[in-house]
C-alpha positions as CSV (number, residue, x, y, z in Angstrom):
1,M,68.2,-12.8,16.2
2,T,64.8,-13.9,14.8
3,P,61.8,-11.8,15.9
4,A,58.9,-13.7,17.6
5,Y,56.1,-11.4,16.3
6,H,54.0,-12.3,19.2
7,I,52.6,-8.8,20.1
8,F,51.5,-6.0,17.7
9,S,51.4,-3.0,20.0
10,I,50.5,0.5,18.7
11,L,50.6,3.9,20.3
12,L,47.3,5.8,19.9
13,G,47.3,9.5,19.4
14,E,47.0,11.8,22.4
15,D,43.5,12.8,21.3
16,V,42.2,9.2,20.9
17,D,40.0,7.6,23.6
18,R,41.5,4.1,24.0
19,I,38.4,2.7,25.6
20,K,36.2,3.9,22.7
21,V,38.6,2.3,20.2
22,I,38.5,-1.0,22.2
23,E,34.7,-1.0,22.3
24,S,34.4,-0.1,18.6
25,M,36.7,-2.9,17.5
26,K,35.0,-5.3,19.9
27,R,31.7,-4.5,18.1
28,D,33.5,-5.5,14.9
29,G,34.4,-8.8,16.5
30,I,38.1,-7.9,17.0
31,Q,39.7,-8.5,20.3
32,T,42.4,-6.1,21.5
33,S,44.3,-6.0,24.7
34,I,46.5,-3.7,26.8
35,H,50.1,-4.5,27.6
36,Y,52.9,-2.7,29.3
37,P,51.4,-0.9,32.3
38,V,53.8,1.3,34.2
39,I,55.7,-0.7,36.8
40,Q,54.0,1.2,39.7
41,E,50.6,-0.2,38.7
42,L,51.8,-3.8,38.9
43,S,50.7,-5.5,42.1
44,A,54.2,-6.7,43.0
45,Y,55.5,-3.1,42.9
46,K,52.5,-1.1,44.0
47,D,53.5,-0.6,47.6
48,L,57.2,0.1,47.1
49,G,56.9,3.8,46.7
50,L,58.7,3.9,43.3
51,D,59.3,7.3,41.7
52,D,56.8,8.5,39.1
53,T,57.6,7.8,35.5
54,P,55.5,10.4,33.6
55,I,56.7,9.4,30.1
56,A,56.1,5.7,30.6
57,G,52.8,6.6,32.2
58,E,51.7,8.6,29.2
59,I,52.7,5.8,26.8
60,S,51.0,3.2,29.0
61,K,47.7,5.1,28.7
62,R,47.9,5.2,24.9
63,E,49.2,1.7,24.1
64,L,46.9,-0.8,22.5
65,T,47.7,-4.4,21.3
66,L,46.1,-5.6,18.1
67,P,45.6,-9.2,17.0
68,L,48.7,-11.0,15.7
69,Y,49.1,-14.7,15.2
70,P,50.8,-17.1,12.8
71,T,47.8,-18.2,10.8
72,M,46.4,-14.7,10.3
73,T,45.3,-14.2,6.7
74,L,45.6,-11.0,4.7
75,E,41.9,-10.6,4.8
76,Q,42.0,-10.7,8.6
77,V,44.7,-8.1,8.6
78,R,42.5,-5.9,6.4
79,M,39.6,-6.4,8.8
80,V,41.7,-5.3,11.8
81,T,43.1,-2.3,10.0
82,E,39.7,-1.2,8.6
83,S,38.2,-1.6,12.1
84,L,41.0,0.4,13.7
85,K,40.7,3.2,11.0
86,K,37.0,3.4,11.6
87,A,37.5,3.4,15.4
88,I,39.9,6.4,15.3
89,G,37.9,8.2,12.7
90,Q,40.1,7.8,9.6
């Protein structure tokens, strides 16, 4: 099977404020997004009374999707990684 490489999702450390990372990277001109909410938060499932999923919930709070697209240059990859490192204080 050939990977699609359509999402580059990372898991931030427990001590990292995802909103601050998103805001910092946005100031650098880099758009991020959030994928993979827990199923209980999706509108189609919200009122079904599904059991809590604490591990998925924790991961969902820390997941961040970085830019990834076919024409991305190495310089753009460096910009994203440097912005992320700055945002998380490394």
